[in-house]
Wavefront OBJ file of the C-alpha trace (Angstrom):
o trace
v 16.957 7.750 19.607
v 18.813 6.460 16.567
v 22.381 5.327 16.094
v 24.618 5.395 12.963
v 26.595 2.795 11.211
v 28.909 4.029 8.504
v 28.784 2.227 4.989
v 30.256 3.454 1.656
v 28.481 4.332 -1.497
v 31.257 4.493 -4.099
v 33.664 6.957 -2.547
v 30.900 8.675 -0.600
v 30.549 7.824 3.011
v 26.857 7.101 3.990
v 25.231 6.261 7.213
v 22.426 3.688 7.913
v 20.064 4.623 10.621
v 19.251 1.634 12.901
v 16.881 1.313 15.750
v 18.405 0.836 19.236
v 17.818 -2.611 20.514
v 14.215 -3.107 21.695
v 13.249 0.588 20.602
v 10.078 1.033 18.377
v 8.995 4.214 16.732
v 5.311 4.865 16.108
v 4.685 5.093 12.297
v 4.105 8.703 10.887
v 1.196 8.288 8.602
v 1.785 11.100 6.052
v 5.514 11.084 5.228
v 7.299 8.948 2.619
v 10.798 8.727 1.273
v 11.886 8.771 -2.362
v 14.546 6.139 -2.976
v 17.550 6.917 -5.125
v 16.857 4.748 -8.112
v 18.469 7.348 -10.372
v 21.092 8.497 -7.888
v 22.720 5.133 -7.639
v 23.406 5.452 -11.458
v 24.448 9.164 -11.202
v 26.925 8.364 -8.549
v 27.943 4.942 -9.786
v 31.662 3.989 -9.625
v 33.521 1.603 -11.843
v 32.081 -1.387 -10.105
v 28.582 -0.299 -11.046
v 25.498 1.059 -9.246
v 24.986 0.271 -5.573
v 21.489 -0.968 -6.056
v 21.420 -2.304 -2.599
v 21.163 1.269 -1.239
v 17.552 1.290 -2.298
v 16.795 -1.762 -0.078
v 18.683 -0.371 2.804
v 16.828 2.808 2.715
v 13.443 1.267 2.302
v 14.007 -1.255 5.147
v 15.329 1.602 7.431
v 12.464 3.880 6.523
v 9.992 1.004 7.453
v 11.793 0.404 10.821
v 12.008 4.058 11.937
v 8.262 4.741 11.161
v 7.866 6.249 7.670
v 4.571 5.554 5.883
v 5.895 4.880 2.426
v 8.791 4.563 0.084
v 8.669 5.806 -3.560
v 10.530 5.308 -6.878
v 10.796 7.625 -9.818
v 10.506 6.888 -13.510
v 12.071 7.506 -16.930
v 13.464 5.110 -19.510
v 16.084 6.870 -21.511
v 15.775 10.620 -20.738
v 17.070 10.290 -17.094
v 18.370 6.751 -16.818
v 17.499 4.964 -13.413
v 16.632 1.497 -12.220
v 13.385 0.239 -13.718
v 10.562 1.115 -11.325
v 8.231 -1.921 -11.482
v 11.202 -4.295 -10.986
v 12.360 -2.345 -7.967
v 8.843 -2.152 -6.514
v 8.551 -5.885 -6.730
v 11.850 -6.341 -4.901
v 10.699 -3.813 -2.249
v 7.373 -5.650 -1.843
v 9.366 -8.779 -0.958
v 11.757 -7.108 1.407
v 9.297 -4.926 3.375
v 6.204 -5.661 5.399
v 4.356 -2.410 6.364
v 5.355 0.587 4.152
v 3.363 1.616 1.079
v 5.312 1.310 -2.163
v 4.660 4.018 -4.748
v 5.744 5.629 -7.854
v 6.500 9.407 -7.839
v 5.802 9.485 -10.626
v 5.415 6.918 -13.358
v 5.016 8.134 -16.985
v 2.287 5.698 -17.691
v 1.826 6.755 -21.230
v 5.071 5.203 -22.066
v 3.614 1.625 -21.343
v 0.643 -0.144 -22.686
v -2.028 -0.084 -19.865
v -2.736 -3.852 -20.153
v 0.898 -4.575 -19.444
v 1.064 -1.937 -16.754
v -2.139 -2.959 -15.056
v -0.972 -6.547 -14.977
v 2.454 -5.683 -13.493
v 0.964 -3.437 -10.855
v -1.657 -5.857 -9.820
v 0.944 -8.558 -9.404
v 3.138 -6.215 -7.204
v 0.070 -5.412 -5.123
v -0.299 -9.188 -4.561
v 3.341 -9.626 -3.622
v 3.039 -6.660 -1.144
v -0.356 -7.769 0.306
v -1.988 -4.609 -1.023
v 0.519 -1.865 -0.463
v 0.903 -0.290 -3.879
v 0.155 3.326 -4.809
v 0.483 4.249 -8.445
v 1.545 7.873 -8.903
v 1.384 8.989 -12.424
v 2.328 12.075 -14.586
v 2.385 13.268 -18.114
v 5.913 14.410 -17.958
v 7.406 17.398 -19.925
v 7.918 18.128 -23.485
v 10.338 21.057 -23.181
v 13.590 19.057 -23.932
v 14.564 17.056 -26.939
v 15.496 14.150 -24.654
v 11.874 13.776 -23.550
v 10.582 13.898 -27.189
v 13.252 11.176 -28.141
v 12.272 8.976 -25.092
v 8.600 8.939 -26.256
v 9.540 8.443 -29.781
v 11.761 5.421 -28.994
v 8.949 3.527 -27.315
v 6.447 4.339 -30.068
v 4.526 7.123 -28.315
v 4.361 10.526 -30.155
v 4.817 13.050 -27.335
v 1.937 15.230 -28.317
v -0.356 12.212 -27.487
v 1.046 11.633 -23.921
v -1.730 13.421 -22.136
v -4.543 11.901 -23.875
v -2.876 8.475 -23.661
v -2.271 8.911 -19.923
v -6.014 9.646 -19.244
v -7.271 6.800 -21.338
v -4.756 4.480 -19.651
v -5.941 5.435 -16.203
v -9.610 4.713 -17.009
v -8.632 1.363 -18.627
v -6.405 0.203 -15.765
v -9.089 0.984 -13.280
v -11.579 -1.085 -15.470
v -9.126 -4.031 -15.635
v -8.562 -4.064 -11.853
v -12.233 -4.058 -10.949
v -14.274 -5.602 -13.661
v -14.485 -9.213 -14.823
v -14.251 -8.584 -18.584
v -13.197 -5.374 -20.197
v -13.729 -4.199 -23.768
v -12.997 -0.789 -25.117
v -13.096 0.968 -28.472
v -11.018 3.859 -27.228
v -8.601 5.815 -29.463
v -5.231 4.418 -28.369
v -5.912 1.203 -26.669
v -8.810 -0.759 -28.150
v -9.176 -4.120 -26.422
v -11.820 -6.955 -26.582
v -12.948 -9.228 -23.758
v -9.855 -8.900 -21.593
v -9.977 -10.469 -18.176
v -6.991 -9.420 -16.126
v -5.621 -11.902 -13.502
v -4.407 -11.637 -10.877
v -6.648 -8.769 -9.666
v -4.962 -6.551 -7.061
v -5.534 -7.205 -3.367
v -6.828 -3.689 -3.057
v -10.225 -3.391 -4.945
v -8.590 -0.736 -7.045
v -5.058 0.505 -6.727
v -5.001 4.211 -5.677
v -3.930 6.429 -8.426
v -2.210 9.719 -7.476
v -1.769 12.248 -10.297
v 0.837 14.912 -10.495
v 0.509 18.365 -11.779
v 1.880 21.792 -11.184
v 0.346 24.931 -12.738
v -0.937 23.102 -15.819
v -4.515 23.542 -16.610
v -5.237 20.191 -18.192
v -3.254 18.495 -15.440
v -5.173 20.107 -12.620
v -8.450 19.237 -14.332
v -7.207 15.620 -14.691
v -6.555 15.436 -10.884
v -10.127 16.620 -10.156
v -11.656 14.144 -12.597
v -9.456 11.059 -12.092
v -7.223 11.344 -9.061
v -7.279 9.762 -5.690
v -4.721 12.330 -4.761
v -2.732 15.301 -6.176
v 1.119 15.189 -6.169
v 2.819 18.581 -6.681
v 6.144 20.237 -6.092
v 5.184 23.824 -6.833
v 7.809 26.085 -5.392
v 5.582 28.701 -3.671
v 2.567 28.694 -1.146
v 0.823 31.121 -3.375
v 0.987 28.749 -6.436
v 0.044 25.739 -4.322
v -3.141 27.570 -3.193
v -3.952 28.683 -6.750
v -3.510 25.072 -8.088
v -5.750 23.606 -5.320
v -8.439 26.239 -6.047
v -8.524 25.198 -9.694
v -8.881 21.483 -8.585
v -11.546 22.369 -6.089
v -13.483 24.400 -8.732
v -13.416 21.518 -11.258
v -14.256 18.908 -8.655
v -17.298 21.103 -7.637
v -18.424 21.231 -11.422
v -18.339 17.383 -11.355
v -20.317 17.055 -8.072
v -17.222 15.570 -6.485
v -16.127 16.310 -2.869
v -12.609 17.816 -3.133
v -11.897 16.685 0.406
v -11.791 13.069 -0.995
v -8.680 14.118 -2.990
v -5.435 13.821 -0.916
v -2.952 16.649 -1.374
v 0.687 15.442 -1.533
v 3.724 17.643 -1.517
v 6.907 16.420 -3.144
v 9.873 18.256 -1.654
v 13.623 18.090 -2.278
v 15.643 18.541 0.970
v 19.308 18.917 1.881
v 19.820 19.191 5.727
v 23.108 20.879 6.298
v 24.168 24.414 7.439
v 22.986 26.907 4.813
v 26.234 27.222 2.726
v 26.986 23.431 2.740
v 23.385 22.665 1.877
v 23.342 25.065 -1.069
v 26.705 23.853 -2.293
v 25.875 20.131 -2.105
v 22.333 20.564 -3.341
v 23.538 22.475 -6.398
v 26.017 19.798 -7.284
v 23.196 17.243 -6.910
v 20.895 19.040 -9.274
v 23.618 19.560 -11.841
v 24.414 15.821 -11.616
v 20.742 14.737 -11.731
v 19.209 17.210 -14.112
v 22.248 18.866 -15.820
v 20.785 22.171 -14.472
v 21.956 24.409 -11.593
v 19.951 24.795 -8.428
v 19.109 28.475 -9.110
v 17.130 27.308 -12.146
v 15.637 24.044 -10.660
v 14.529 25.881 -7.554
v 12.253 28.091 -9.602
v 10.480 25.028 -11.023
v 10.145 22.630 -8.023
v 10.238 22.967 -4.320
v 13.714 22.785 -2.669
v 14.502 23.395 0.859
v 18.295 23.443 1.494
v 19.456 24.292 4.846
v 19.051 23.625 8.656
v 16.353 21.262 9.828
v 14.147 24.114 11.236
v 14.031 25.651 7.687
v 12.582 22.463 6.445
v 10.147 22.018 9.358
v 8.784 25.571 8.886
v 8.346 25.092 5.122
v 6.549 21.760 5.423
v 4.272 23.196 8.245
v 3.442 26.197 6.166
v 2.312 23.950 3.253
v 0.395 21.818 5.746
v -1.497 24.944 6.881
v -2.519 25.585 3.196
v -3.850 22.058 2.958
v -1.077 19.680 2.110
v -1.709 16.389 3.992
v 1.036 14.104 2.679
v 4.696 14.601 1.989
v 7.147 12.756 -0.156
v 10.783 13.708 0.670
v 13.702 13.492 -1.869
v 17.217 13.927 -0.432
v 19.262 16.133 -2.829
v 22.581 14.787 -1.704
v 24.933 11.940 -2.486
v 24.845 10.988 1.173
v 21.353 9.491 1.196
v 21.475 7.556 4.330
v 23.093 10.247 6.324
v 20.347 12.732 5.162
v 17.717 10.053 6.132
v 19.219 9.870 9.557
v 19.178 13.696 9.991
v 15.624 14.056 8.807
v 14.396 11.212 11.048
v 16.041 12.731 14.102
v 15.550 16.380 13.524
v 12.569 16.889 11.283
v 10.146 13.838 11.523
v 9.166 14.364 15.180
v 7.714 17.813 14.361
v 5.563 16.275 11.618
v 3.904 13.539 13.566
l 1 2 3 4 5 6 7 8 9 10 11 12 13 14 15 16 17 18 19 20 21 22 23 24 25 26 27 28 29 30 31 32 33 34 35 36 37 38 39 40 41 42 43 44 45 46 47 48 49 50 51 52 53 54 55 56 57 58 59 60 61 62 63 64 65 66 67 68 69 70 71 72 73 74 75 76 77 78 79 80 81 82 83 84 85 86 87 88 89 90 91 92 93 94 95 96 97 98 99 100 101 102 103 104 105 106 107 108 109 110 111 112 113 114 115 116 117 118 119 120 121 122 123 124 125 126 127 128 129 130 131 132 133 134 135 136 137 138 139 140 141 142 143 144 145 146 147 148 149 150 151 152 153 154 155 156 157 158 159 160 161 162 163 164 165 166 167 168 169 170 171 172 173 174 175 176 177 178 179 180 181 182 183 184 185 186 187 188 189 190 191 192 193 194 195 196 197 198 199 200 201 202 203 204 205 206 207 208 209 210 211 212 213 214 215 216 217 218 219 220 221 222 223 224 225 226 227 228 229 230 231 232 233 234 235 236 237 238 239 240 241 242 243 244 245 246 247 248 249 250 251 252 253 254 255 256 257 258 259 260 261 262 263 264 265 266 267 268 269 270 271 272 273 274 275 276 277 278 279 280 281 282 283 284 285 286 287 288 289 290 291 292 293 294 295 296 297 298 299 300 301 302 303 304 305 306 307 308 309 310 311 312 313 314 315 316 317 318 319 320 321 322 323 324 325 326 327 328 329 330 331 332 333 334 335 336 337 338 339 340 341 342 343
């Protein structure tokens, strides 16, 4: 059982789930929570973003049994708290949960800098980091501008991403690394500290993108996706399986992670609040976003049914993003009404 304590996020009332005295919940090993590193900016009031909401959610998620907490990434296109800084703070404030990126646009950063920062966070967290990475999109001028302003032509992002993954793994596991690669030539680099984990897990995101799915099969420890239909999920996974088979890789070694946006209210209220969230977050209405990424807005049973259907198709990990300004209230509802059915 959980109880609720009211706090305020700007003018929005939220609730913090707390454990009853002496009560312990068993961790659920395949569900994580996305923290509102963008939401605190989207809903900021005159006194600035309530960054502490991220610590409150992470600490609560750990107490009530979630396996992981996650942060998103963008620099200028969709402003948010800087992810590596947030991860370091989370590493110092939590003890058990995995801390991941869902997902980092790693092509926007030099891999030596990124590998160094991530290895340091892995040390702070005693080996709890997961690096989720993605290539991002090029279908909007704000994404083009974001890449341009950090010195990365957007047409190079996929090749840079792949080269970066290989180089970071080498830096984490080898004593001295040299590379004559196209984008990141380096000579005799020894990275210290090494991570606690022998090599930090790299989860790669892709929807129905052929190069992206190939990248998952070749380089990914896991696949992250938010495809909006079971049919498309199956088609994507088949493409990954086929490519893994060509490489002689067992596809069962690749975890399958579903990223799902949730609003737990009655149908009408969920659709209304979820639409407002999407417009604030993406400047795009729900009816458009829902065709691009998986959204489940409505009663808890609808969310349970959807997750279990994807689980039957092979999804074995779930990252939940609450499409609501009332983040802690949604976390409380999900914990009470949905999480027990997923254990």
